[in-house]
Rosetta silent file (secondary structure, phi, psi, omega in degrees, C-alpha in Angstrom):
SEQUENCE: XXXXXXXXXXXXXXXXXXXXXXXXXXXXXXXXXXXXXXXXXXXXXXXXXXXXXXXXXXXXXXXXXXXXXXXXXXXXXXXXXXXXXXXXXXXXXXXXXXXXXXXXXXXXXXXXXXXXXXXXXXXXXXXXXXXXXXXXXXXXXXXXXXXXXXXXXXXXXXXXXXXXXXXXXXXXXXXXXXXXXXXXXXXXXXXXXXXXXXXXXXXXXXXXXXXXXXXXXXXXXXXXXXXXXXXXXXXXXXXXXXXXXXXXXXXXXXXXXXXXXXXXXXXXXXXX
SCORE:     score description
SCORE:     0.000 S_00000001
   1 L     0.000  128.971  171.121  111.772  112.953   77.267 S_00000001
   2 E  -125.702  147.203 -176.763  108.343  111.419   77.194 S_00000001
   3 E  -121.717  126.922  164.891  106.494  109.633   80.065 S_00000001
   4 L  -100.428 -172.719 -174.085  103.725  106.937   80.138 S_00000001
   5 L   -66.121  -38.690  178.662  102.366  105.810   83.391 S_00000001
   6 L  -107.249  -20.685 -175.984  105.072  103.122   84.124 S_00000001
   7 E  -130.966  157.020  178.669  108.020  103.950   81.794 S_00000001
   8 E  -125.628  129.627  178.297  109.812  107.019   80.685 S_00000001
   9 E  -101.397  126.047  174.790  111.540  107.305   77.323 S_00000001
  10 E  -137.719  175.576  177.543  114.732  109.306   77.247 S_00000001
  11 E  -105.352  140.751 -175.006  117.884  109.447   75.264 S_00000001
  12 E  -141.710  143.736  178.351  120.996  107.838   76.263 S_00000001
  13 L  -100.359  144.912  179.673  124.507  107.270   74.876 S_00000001
  14 L  -111.990  141.840  174.689  126.146  103.846   75.025 S_00000001
  15 E  -107.076  118.284 -176.453  129.788  103.007   75.481 S_00000001
  16 E  -155.996  137.222 -179.039  130.668   99.814   73.668 S_00000001
  17 L    62.808   33.543  169.935  133.701   98.292   71.839 S_00000001
  18 L    84.970   10.809  177.151  135.949  101.060   73.153 S_00000001
  19 E  -143.941  165.502 -175.938  133.916  103.976   71.887 S_00000001
  20 E   -99.180  135.536 -174.953  130.987  106.103   72.616 S_00000001
  21 L  -102.975  157.000 -177.384  127.938  105.659   70.301 S_00000001
  22 L   -69.445  153.788 -172.762  125.488  108.274   69.408 S_00000001
  23 L   -59.807  140.184  175.241  122.320  108.934   71.397 S_00000001
  24 E  -140.270  160.273 -175.490  119.258  106.636   71.110 S_00000001
  25 E   -68.755  153.217  172.076  115.993  106.186   72.979 S_00000001
  26 E  -147.702  147.184  178.245  115.841  104.088   76.023 S_00000001
  27 E  -100.582  127.025  174.511  112.951  103.222   78.380 S_00000001
  28 E  -122.328  156.934 -174.380  113.395  103.584   82.195 S_00000001
  29 E   -75.130  136.934  171.362  110.955  102.828   84.856 S_00000001
  30 L   -65.419  134.047  176.968  108.965  105.883   86.243 S_00000001
  31 L  -130.924  122.972 -177.154  109.468  106.936   89.672 S_00000001
  32 E  -147.223  152.512  175.271  107.218  109.702   91.194 S_00000001
  33 E   -75.408  154.537  173.706  106.046  110.615   94.715 S_00000001
  34 E  -135.041  118.298  178.438  102.517  109.729   95.871 S_00000001
  35 E  -101.317  124.880  178.448  101.205  111.575   98.918 S_00000001
  36 E  -106.145  126.904  176.575   98.323  109.748  100.556 S_00000001
  37 E  -115.752  131.158 -179.019   95.925  111.852  102.604 S_00000001
  38 E  -112.316  123.890 -170.547   93.196  110.476  104.836 S_00000001
  39 L    49.582   43.135  172.426   90.227  112.746  105.539 S_00000001
  40 L    87.680  -16.868 -176.823   92.440  115.494  104.309 S_00000001
  41 E   -87.633  120.718 -176.854   95.253  114.734  106.603 S_00000001
  42 E   -74.731  131.510 -176.728   98.671  113.751  105.010 S_00000001
  43 E  -118.740  -28.368 -173.484   99.612  110.315  106.450 S_00000001
  44 E  -160.693  147.891  173.591  102.227  108.876  104.020 S_00000001
  45 E  -139.680  122.764  179.888  104.517  109.762  101.084 S_00000001
  46 E  -134.598  151.653  175.247  106.049  106.935   99.097 S_00000001
  47 E   -84.306  123.131 -172.402  108.056  106.818   95.882 S_00000001
  48 E  -145.580  171.009  174.766  106.181  104.679   93.456 S_00000001
  49 L   -94.934  120.989 -177.905  105.600  103.792   89.831 S_00000001
  50 L   -57.278  145.490 -169.954  102.339  105.449   88.673 S_00000001
  51 L   119.373  127.404  179.504   99.462  103.142   87.888 S_00000001
  52 L    59.272   39.813  175.970   96.875  101.359   89.953 S_00000001
  53 H   -52.373  -38.621  177.941   97.163  104.159   92.612 S_00000001
  54 H   -66.745  -38.062  170.889   93.776  103.179   94.154 S_00000001
  55 H   -58.958  -54.884 -178.292   95.019   99.614   94.648 S_00000001
  56 H   -55.420  -45.459  179.256   98.255  100.821   96.084 S_00000001
  57 H   -68.513  -48.155 -178.539   96.435  103.183   98.513 S_00000001
  58 H   -64.723  -46.966  177.571   93.685  100.770   99.619 S_00000001
  59 H   -52.443  -54.694 -177.604   96.379   97.840   99.941 S_00000001
  60 H   -60.336  -49.165  179.726   98.480  100.217  102.244 S_00000001
  61 H   -62.334  -38.621  173.998   95.601  101.278  104.376 S_00000001
  62 H   -53.796  -60.118 -173.859   94.300   97.581  104.560 S_00000001
  63 H   -73.481  -13.603  168.033   97.611   96.304  105.708 S_00000001
  64 L   -93.380   16.404  173.786   98.016   99.105  108.357 S_00000001
  65 L    65.250   16.802  172.817   94.592   97.983  109.726 S_00000001
  66 L   -74.718  -56.375  171.742   92.841  101.295  108.929 S_00000001
  67 L   -89.446  123.454 -174.729   90.618   99.536  106.415 S_00000001
  68 L  -115.968  -26.072  170.166   89.221   96.325  107.505 S_00000001
  69 L  -140.653  160.675 -178.087   86.342   95.585  105.050 S_00000001
  70 H   -54.848  -32.720  175.163   85.214   96.991  101.774 S_00000001
  71 H   -66.332  -11.880  178.458   82.465   98.952  103.283 S_00000001
  72 H   -71.778  -23.999 -172.121   84.949  100.851  105.287 S_00000001
  73 E   -96.976  120.482  174.614   86.142  102.666  102.082 S_00000001
  74 E   -89.277  -52.144 -179.864   83.873  105.380  100.617 S_00000001
  75 E  -160.623  150.266  178.857   86.051  106.904   97.971 S_00000001
  76 E  -121.020  111.452 -174.467   89.701  107.260   96.749 S_00000001
  77 E  -128.110  148.104  176.419   89.992  110.549   94.698 S_00000001
  78 E   -76.819  140.190  175.151   92.805  112.563   93.117 S_00000001
  79 L   -77.250  125.708 -174.375   93.020  116.063   94.844 S_00000001
  80 L   -87.736  -24.698  177.271   92.007  118.513   92.239 S_00000001
  81 L   -92.909   69.041  179.686   93.466  121.676   93.816 S_00000001
  82 L  -130.106  157.855  178.433   97.182  120.885   93.296 S_00000001
  83 L   -60.542  159.896  176.146  100.044  122.541   91.504 S_00000001
  84 H   -63.403  -30.192  172.182  100.513  121.239   88.019 S_00000001
  85 H   -67.146  -21.946 -177.924  103.700  119.467   88.999 S_00000001
  86 H  -107.349    4.410 -170.264  102.076  117.448   91.634 S_00000001
  87 L   -69.717  132.156 -178.120   98.803  116.670   89.616 S_00000001
  88 L    89.518   -8.397 -177.856   98.056  112.914   89.822 S_00000001
  89 L  -112.841   10.954  174.734  100.458  112.489   92.813 S_00000001
  90 E  -131.825  123.987  178.939   98.243  113.326   95.717 S_00000001
  91 E  -112.485  137.813  179.265   95.377  110.971   96.728 S_00000001
  92 E  -120.514  128.272  179.080   92.612  111.746   99.315 S_00000001
  93 E   -98.996  122.430  176.478   90.943  108.944  101.024 S_00000001
  94 E  -104.532  119.903 -179.453   87.437  109.044  102.399 S_00000001
  95 E  -117.037  162.958 -177.189   86.464  106.388  104.966 S_00000001
  96 L   -54.238  148.610  175.446   83.418  105.427  106.759 S_00000001
  97 L   -65.619  -25.605 -179.298   82.629  107.594  109.955 S_00000001
  98 L   -70.977  -17.409  175.292   82.619  104.372  111.919 S_00000001
  99 L   -79.743  122.541  174.653   86.308  103.937  111.150 S_00000001
 100 L  -111.690  142.543  179.348   88.611  105.396  113.728 S_00000001
 101 L  -145.160  162.102  174.571   92.380  105.795  113.514 S_00000001
 102 L  -119.768  145.258  175.935   95.156  107.574  115.355 S_00000001
 103 H   -52.952  -32.097 -175.503   98.023  109.235  113.483 S_00000001
 104 H   -67.318  -19.124  173.741  100.489  107.323  115.611 S_00000001
 105 H   -61.038  -33.390 -175.631   99.235  104.047  113.687 S_00000001
 106 H  -114.366   13.452 -175.374  100.964  105.401  110.664 S_00000001
 107 H   -53.648  -39.072 -176.308  103.977  107.391  112.054 S_00000001
 108 H   -62.483  -18.458 -170.180  106.385  104.614  110.807 S_00000001
 109 H  -107.520    2.706 -166.523  105.060  105.237  107.223 S_00000001
 110 L   -64.493  -34.097  166.011  104.914  109.030  107.138 S_00000001
 111 E  -131.050  127.935  173.196  107.852  108.840  104.622 S_00000001
 112 E  -129.936  142.223  177.401  108.709  105.521  102.911 S_00000001
 113 L   -78.917 -175.908  177.262  111.260  105.138  100.198 S_00000001
 114 L   -85.849   -7.671 -178.209  110.661  103.068   97.100 S_00000001
 115 L   -94.936  -41.698  179.660  112.746  100.211   98.432 S_00000001
 116 L  -165.088  153.676 -174.217  111.284   99.568  101.802 S_00000001
 117 L   -80.343  171.785 -172.393  109.162  101.095  104.460 S_00000001
 118 L  -108.474  133.565  175.805  110.461  102.417  107.837 S_00000001
 119 L  -155.030  155.852  175.028  109.578  100.571  111.131 S_00000001
 120 L  -127.639 -170.358 -176.296  110.913  100.086  114.608 S_00000001
 121 H   -58.385  -40.704 -179.368  110.165   97.872  117.560 S_00000001
 122 H   -59.937  -37.861 -178.325  107.023   99.740  118.629 S_00000001
 123 H   -70.650  -34.168 -177.173  105.666   99.248  115.112 S_00000001
 124 H   -64.268  -45.442 -179.652  106.494   95.550  115.135 S_00000001
 125 H   -65.692  -37.412 -179.638  104.551   95.161  118.482 S_00000001
 126 H   -73.383  -32.578  170.722  101.608   97.024  117.064 S_00000001
 127 H   -55.079  -51.966  173.100  101.490   94.740  113.966 S_00000001
 128 H   -47.356  -45.394  178.776  101.337   91.796  116.296 S_00000001
 129 H   -73.394  -26.018  179.742   98.437   93.202  118.093 S_00000001
 130 H   -76.742  -35.345 -167.637   96.588   94.174  114.871 S_00000001
 131 L  -130.132   99.923  179.031   97.081   90.895  113.039 S_00000001
 132 L   -77.281  163.028 -173.691   97.129   87.677  115.085 S_00000001
 133 L   -54.871  162.298  173.609   99.018   84.607  113.899 S_00000001
 134 L   -78.384  149.956  168.249   97.283   82.321  111.381 S_00000001
 135 L   -83.461  163.503 -179.367   95.698   79.218  112.621 S_00000001
 136 L   -62.738  132.745 -168.376   96.610   75.780  111.776 S_00000001
 137 L  -135.226  169.670 -178.609   94.864   74.899  108.367 S_00000001
 138 L   -97.826   -5.923 -175.154   94.560   71.915  106.037 S_00000001
 139 L   -66.404  135.740 -173.768   95.651   73.871  102.927 S_00000001
 140 L  -121.893  155.520 -179.446   98.416   72.326  100.893 S_00000001
 141 E  -135.611  115.244 -179.661  100.631   73.623   98.018 S_00000001
 142 L   -68.773  131.545 -178.538  102.181   71.187   95.635 S_00000001
 143 H   -53.307  -46.608  179.899  105.897   71.885   95.102 S_00000001
 144 H   -57.108  -25.448  173.332  105.537   71.272   91.339 S_00000001
 145 H   -68.841  -51.675 -175.394  103.013   74.181   91.178 S_00000001
 146 H   -58.669  -33.540  178.105  105.398   76.352   93.027 S_00000001
 147 H   -57.972  -36.579 -178.819  108.218   75.725   90.722 S_00000001
 148 H   -73.440  -22.752 -163.814  106.238   77.110   87.797 S_00000001
 149 H   -62.410  -44.484  179.473  105.270   80.355   89.496 S_00000001
 150 H   -51.050  -47.637  178.699  108.453   82.400   88.557 S_00000001
 151 H   -55.928  -41.454  178.413  108.028   81.766   84.932 S_00000001
 152 H   -61.372  -56.476  179.187  104.319   82.816   85.082 S_00000001
 153 H   -54.363  -41.923 -179.330  105.226   85.993   86.887 S_00000001
 154 H   -62.382  -44.731  178.754  108.044   86.841   84.461 S_00000001
 155 H   -63.426  -22.385 -176.157  105.658   86.530   81.430 S_00000001
 156 L   -95.290   -3.940  177.691  103.287   89.048   83.190 S_00000001
 157 L   -87.462   77.360 -170.324  105.988   91.672   83.716 S_00000001
 158 H   -71.244  -41.276  177.787  105.462   93.840   80.781 S_00000001
 159 H   -64.742  -37.011 -178.374  107.052   96.955   82.139 S_00000001
 160 H   -64.428  -31.392  177.288  110.079   94.974   83.263 S_00000001
 161 H   -67.909  -29.711  175.623  110.674   93.796   79.694 S_00000001
 162 H   -83.289  -27.435 -171.407  110.907   97.378   78.657 S_00000001
 163 H  -117.422  -31.063 -178.746  112.990   98.725   81.503 S_00000001
 164 L    74.292    5.491 -162.276  114.674   95.922   83.469 S_00000001
 165 L  -139.779   35.444  168.572  114.310   97.996   86.530 S_00000001
 166 L  -142.806  169.419  179.111  111.312   97.149   88.778 S_00000001
 167 E   -89.979  170.509  175.587  109.750   94.755   91.145 S_00000001
 168 E  -148.788  150.313  173.547  106.754   92.603   90.871 S_00000001
 169 E  -141.085  142.607 -174.838  104.301   90.855   93.173 S_00000001
 170 E  -145.787  151.561 -179.922  101.543   88.428   92.330 S_00000001
 171 E  -106.962  135.564 -179.446   98.795   86.403   93.918 S_00000001
 172 E  -130.847  151.825  170.692   98.227   82.706   92.909 S_00000001
 173 L   -91.118 -174.651 -169.409   95.779   80.076   94.039 S_00000001
 174 L   -72.790   -9.487  175.334   96.653   76.657   95.266 S_00000001
 175 L   -96.033   -1.141  178.047   96.813   75.291   91.663 S_00000001
 176 L    93.355    3.154 -178.770   99.254   77.850   90.597 S_00000001
 177 L   -74.136  134.505 -173.517   96.754   79.910   88.691 S_00000001
 178 E   -77.542  132.475  168.251   97.619   83.694   88.496 S_00000001
 179 E   -95.379  -47.268  176.923   95.037   85.837   90.133 S_00000001
 180 E  -159.913  146.752  169.170   96.701   89.221   89.748 S_00000001
 181 E  -129.928  143.911  173.793  100.282   90.674   89.220 S_00000001
 182 E  -136.119  151.348 -176.311  101.515   94.149   89.743 S_00000001
 183 E  -124.495  150.523  178.383  104.781   95.897   89.106 S_00000001
 184 E  -167.452  149.409  175.468  106.390   98.868   90.917 S_00000001
 185 L   -54.362  -29.301 -179.512  109.733  100.453   91.594 S_00000001
 186 L  -106.321  128.107  179.691  109.170   99.566   95.256 S_00000001
 187 H   -50.013  -54.648 -173.354  108.842   95.931   96.605 S_00000001
 188 H   -70.837  -16.323 -175.693  106.365   96.883   99.231 S_00000001
 189 H   -80.600  -41.374 -177.673  104.342   99.104   96.815 S_00000001
 190 H   -57.663  -38.344 -178.156  104.035   96.046   94.420 S_00000001
 191 H   -76.517  -39.716  174.437  102.672   94.015   97.291 S_00000001
 192 H   -54.977  -38.826 -178.164  100.314   96.811   98.452 S_00000001
 193 H   -65.335  -47.132  177.133   98.880   96.891   94.814 S_00000001
 194 H   -67.193  -43.491  175.262   97.949   93.112   94.832 S_00000001
 195 H   -53.805  -47.233  175.370   96.596   93.400   98.281 S_00000001
 196 H   -58.310  -37.471  179.229   94.588   96.379   97.239 S_00000001
 197 H   -65.070  -49.956  177.764   93.206   94.610   94.137 S_00000001
 198 H   -61.559  -39.002  169.750   92.036   91.784   96.433 S_00000001
 199 H   -59.183  -52.989  177.854   90.488   94.267   98.844 S_00000001
 200 H   -60.180  -30.783  177.000   88.628   96.243   96.382 S_00000001
 201 L  -100.963   11.759  170.160   87.230   93.034   94.862 S_00000001
 202 L    53.850   50.904 -178.998   86.550   91.469   98.147 S_00000001
 203 L   -98.245  139.348  171.531   88.750   88.299   97.378 S_00000001
 204 L   -83.862  148.317 -177.076   89.555   85.989  100.144 S_00000001
 205 L  -128.619   24.167 -177.897   93.306   85.030  100.284 S_00000001
 206 L   -72.415   -5.694 -175.899   93.304   82.433  103.101 S_00000001
 207 L  -137.680   37.789 -177.788   94.284   79.773  100.462 S_00000001
 208 L  -115.081  168.433  176.899   96.659   81.847   98.307 S_00000001
 209 E  -119.274  134.707  164.108  100.304   82.381   97.474 S_00000001
 210 E  -104.312  127.110 -178.052  102.102   85.656   97.349 S_00000001
 211 E  -115.231  131.476 -178.115  105.107   85.605   95.054 S_00000001
 212 E  -127.056  140.236 -167.173  107.531   88.503   95.054 S_00000001
 213 L   -78.992  -21.398 -172.389  110.361   88.923   92.470 S_00000001
 214 L   -99.345 -148.333  177.016  113.064   90.431   94.992 S_00000001
 215 L   -87.588  169.970  175.495  113.974   89.602   98.518 S_00000001
 216 E  -107.442  117.831  176.464  111.495   89.220  101.403 S_00000001
 217 L  -101.154  171.937  176.783  111.570   91.686  104.125 S_00000001
 218 H   -56.428  -40.622 -176.273  109.793   91.792  107.450 S_00000001
 219 H   -66.000  -30.605  175.996  107.282   94.322  106.004 S_00000001
 220 H   -64.104  -48.869  169.410  106.367   91.979  103.286 S_00000001
 221 H   -46.492  -58.322 -170.418  105.598   89.272  105.765 S_00000001
 222 H   -72.152  -26.858  172.730  103.403   91.433  107.768 S_00000001
 223 H   -66.084  -41.984  170.114  101.468   92.648  104.714 S_00000001
 224 H   -60.242  -35.737  176.541  100.823   89.099  103.814 S_00000001
 225 H   -65.610  -37.210  175.034   99.695   88.402  107.367 S_00000001
 226 H   -54.828  -45.712 -178.779   97.160   91.313  107.129 S_00000001
 227 L   -81.768    2.557 -173.977   95.737   89.565  104.086 S_00000001
 228 L    57.524   40.507 -172.484   95.853   86.121  105.885 S_00000001
 229 L   -92.295  121.370 -174.418   97.981   84.759  103.087 S_00000001
 230 L   -78.146  -22.574 -177.777   99.506   81.376  104.319 S_00000001
 231 E  -138.046  129.839  179.206  102.431   81.180  101.925 S_00000001
 232 E  -115.288  128.954 -172.768  104.930   83.624  100.749 S_00000001
 233 E  -127.623  143.694 -176.468  107.422   82.729   98.059 S_00000001
 234 E  -134.771  147.517  177.405  110.413   84.777   96.779 S_00000001
 235 L   -85.520  -23.895  177.798  112.695   84.409   93.754 S_00000001
 236 L  -112.580 -142.180 -165.326  115.464   85.957   95.923 S_00000001
 237 L  -105.786  164.382  172.595  116.368   85.760   99.692 S_00000001
 238 E   -97.432  163.574  166.074  114.561   86.399  102.823 S_00000001
 239 L   -92.132  163.099 -177.914  115.898   88.580  105.835 S_00000001
 240 H   -65.719  -32.314  176.643  116.323   87.180  109.204 S_00000001
 241 H   -74.638  -30.064  173.694  113.355   89.190  110.599 S_00000001
 242 H   -65.043  -42.956  175.964  111.193   87.972  107.793 S_00000001
 243 H   -63.258  -47.678 -176.708  111.894   84.350  108.672 S_00000001
 244 H   -62.700  -39.622 -178.095  111.348   85.038  112.391 S_00000001
 245 H   -66.510  -50.389  179.602  108.121   87.000  111.608 S_00000001
 246 H   -63.935  -42.128 -177.487  106.784   84.102  109.399 S_00000001
 247 H   -65.736  -39.542  179.550  107.673   81.470  112.058 S_00000001
 248 H   -60.639  -34.196 -171.203  105.932   83.567  114.776 S_00000001
 249 H  -108.782   14.538  167.947  102.804   83.827  112.757 S_00000001
 250 L    63.850   45.447  170.116  102.494   80.289  111.378 S_00000001
 251 L  -101.518  153.730  171.015  103.189   81.295  107.705 S_00000001
 252 E   -95.784  132.811  178.334  105.139   79.302  105.183 S_00000001
 253 E  -120.502  111.284  177.778  108.152   81.043  103.768 S_00000001
 254 E  -110.818  138.447  179.401  109.791   79.824  100.614 S_00000001
 255 E  -144.048  174.531 -164.128  112.704   81.726   99.011 S_00000001
 256 E    36.760   55.296  175.572  115.282   81.100   96.202 S_00000001
 257 E   -77.095   99.632 -174.674  112.426   79.633   94.115 S_00000001
 258 E  -149.045  134.401  175.015  114.287   78.906   91.036 S_00000001
 259 L    64.737 -123.306 -178.637  114.117   76.016   88.583 S_00000001
 260 L  -112.415   15.730 -178.061  113.114   72.773   90.354 S_00000001
 261 E  -126.789  164.068 -178.836  114.500   73.854   93.852 S_00000001
 262 E  -159.970  159.284  164.511  113.498   76.133   96.772 S_00000001
 263 E  -108.405  125.071  174.822  114.468   76.835  100.301 S_00000001
 264 E  -105.738  117.695 -171.546  111.652   76.390  102.837 S_00000001
 265 E   -93.191  -38.146 -173.012  112.460   78.451  105.900 S_00000001
 266 E  -144.420  151.589  172.116  109.079   78.088  107.778 S_00000001
 267 L    63.952   45.328 -177.627  105.800   76.096  107.509 S_00000001
 268 H   -69.454  -12.634 -178.028  107.126   73.082  105.516 S_00000001
 269 H   -65.830  -16.992 -176.808  103.866   71.156  106.506 S_00000001
 270 H   -86.468  -15.056 -173.523  101.978   73.046  103.755 S_00000001
 271 E   -95.299  132.192  178.477  104.324   71.952  100.963 S_00000001
 272 L  -123.632    0.000    0.000  103.588   68.637   99.388 S_00000001
């Protein structure tokens, strides 16, 4: 078995035509734990696809309202004194002394799976207090541009072409131009990576589109809200709480974006 950052090559046997064929190489998506430490204190453990770990970490801390501006972040570094089997999988974050946080802010995320973060009613109320609803704006998104986004994202999914087994998130401008795309075994991790890219490069997202390859959960909506993203689009379905959250926060939510059709669940005034 050999491993690159995003894909692992191993041997597998295939059953086809009523018989078992000999072993041949196959690529599967890499999944490894990432422990995030803030000022030396462990605050989160997520299962992720290695690569763009600085973006993942900064995007996570930004969406959790720990990092608010680029100057809040001093350094993201690999922990050097770790066992060989954990090397590359522990990140230490150093933030400005002016930044204060309480561990209770991150309790819902102390362990997150690769599929979805964990949250409860208290966490939802905290998100609402940290990130106010979007204001009414004049930004518009042509439907003809939205219909082209899934194909653009698909062409950017290089690891998916190898493995067929991971999610993607991407940011686009109002004209449908790709800003950045990232892949990960976890939906929320892919979103954190694109948010982290925007945070580290000080990009404004107030006139952007977030596209995800899978379904839209509540947590993806709240991450988009942290980035002040007005339009969230998905190739798959939304959850009921995602729709409610988008409605409450004046965000446009589009799902089942396929071919020349889409379902608009909230914020239809932004679609032209």
